[in-house]
N, C-alpha and C positions, 0 to 999 in steps of 0.2 A: 819578151819571151824568156822564160826561165826554165832551165833544165834541172831536174832533180836527180841526184845521184843516190842510188841504193847501195847500201853496204852489202858485200857478198855474204850469202848465208852459208851456214856450215853444211857439211855433207849429211850430218845426222838430221837436220831440219828438212832438207830436201827429201831424204828417205822417208820421213814421217809423212810429208805431204803426198808422196807417191803412193804410200800404203793407204792413206785416207781416200784418195781419189780412186784407187783400185777397189776398195771395199764398197764405196758409193756406187761405182759403175756395176759391180757384180750384183749388188742388191737391187738396183734399178732393173737390171736385166732379168733377174729371177722374178720380180713382180710382174714385169711385162710378159714374160713367158707363161706365168701362172694365169694371168688374165686371158691371154690368147688361147691357152689350152682349154679353158672353160667356156669360151665364147661359142663354139659350135653347139655345146649342150644347152646353153642358155637360149640360143636362137631356135633350136629344135624342141625346146620344152623339156629336155631331159634333166633329171635331178639325181644327184648321187647321195641324197640323204632322205630321211623320213620327215614328212611334213604333216602336221596335224591340221585338219580342216574343220570347219564348223558343221557342215552338213553332208549327207550322202550325195545330194545333188551337186555340191561343189566338188566332191571327190570324182564323181562321174564326169563332170565337165573337165577337170584337170587331166583325168586319165583318157578322156576322149572315147568313152565306152559306156554302154549300158551295164549296170551292175546287178548281180544276183542278190536277192533279199529273201528272207524266210517268209513263207505264207503261213506256215504253222508256227504259232507263237504262244507258248505256254504263259500263263498268268505270272509266273514267277520272274519273267524277264521284264525289265523296265524299258520303256520307250520314251523318248528317243535314245539312240545309242549314246553310251557314255563317252566314246571316243571314236573318231574316224581318222585313219591315217592313210597316207599315200606315199609310195616310194617309186621313183623312176619317172615322174611326170607323165606326159602323154604316152600311152601304151605301157604304163608301169603296172604296179600291183596296188591293191587296196585292202585294208584291214578294218573291219567294223567290229567294235567291241561293245557288247551289250551286258549291262550289269544286272545283278539279281535285285528284284524289288524287295526281297526279304532281308538281305544283309549288305547290299550295296557293293559287293565284290564282283569283279568281272566273272560272268557265268558262261558267256558264249563269245567266241571270236570267229568271224567269218573272213578268211583270207581268200583273195581271188586275183588271179592274173587277168589281164584284160586283152591279151593278144594270144590267139591260138598257138599252141606249141611252146609258149614261154612259161617258165616256172614262176611260182610266187617268189617275190624278192626275199632273200634271206635276211635283209634288213628288217622286214616286218615280222618274219617268223621268229627271229631271235635265236638264242642258244636253247637247244632242247636236247634232252637225253631220252632216247627210246628205251622204255623198260620192257615192253612186250609189243609184238606186232604180228598181225595175221591178215590173211586175204579175206575179202568179203565182196559184196556187190551193192551198188545203188541202182535199183531197177535191174537192167541187164548189163550195166557198166561195171567193169572190174574196179575194185577199190581196195584201200588198205585201212584197217582199223588199228590204232596204236594206243598204248598207254604211254604218255610222255610226261617227263618232268620239265616244265618250262616256267619261268618267272617264279621260281620257288614254290610251285604248286603242281599237284598231280592232275592231269587232264586226260580225257578221252579225245582222240583225234581221228577224224575220218578224212581221207584224201582220195580224190577221183577227178575225172575230167568230163566236161560236158561240151561237145563240139570242139574239142581241143583246148578249151579253157580249163586251166587247173583250178580246182576249188579245194579248200581245206577248212573243215569245221573243227574247232577246238572247243570243248565244252566240259563243264563240271556236271556231267549227266551220264546216265547209263547208256549203253550201246543202243538199245531200242529207241530211246528218244533222239539220239544222234541220227539214226536212220530216218525217223519221222521228219526231222528238220531238213535232212538232205533231200528227201522226196518232195518236200514242200518249197524248195527254192525256186524262185521265178525271176526272170530277167526283167528289170524295171527301167523306166525312163526312156528318153529319146536318145537317138544316136545310132551308131553302127550296130 
């Protein structure tokens, strides 16, 4: 049996080792806390970002709700939707973007919350600047019609609630067509 003798290390080398170990432990702790902080949201199906999905059915399944879709559909709108987005996972919000069949640009965006009393996620609505706003109605329901600047474009926007579900229609259309679209929305699919 042979014993090895180690040379004593300098105080500076010991200090460097302690700092390296401290940084490693702090980093591992931060990663662990980050994962543990997100775990309840993952388990509950909540998401803190916007996810693009392939179909309206997939959005309805992920949100756990039936979605409103336009029954009145002018020819200038292309189907299927150009983009379907969801924010918040189960019980979150959905945005359905429909492009123009004439120029391919987004012409209609239908934003909807899926839980009564909850607002549409600001992650979907994005930054918008209200240029003009006035009160109106959709049927007998109070609503707000606005001229907004969003995504570097000027839009007409109609906001109201149906059974506590917030709906927002944003379109490159005149106000009368926006009202026709709003009156023609129907809840589709299976689910709650």
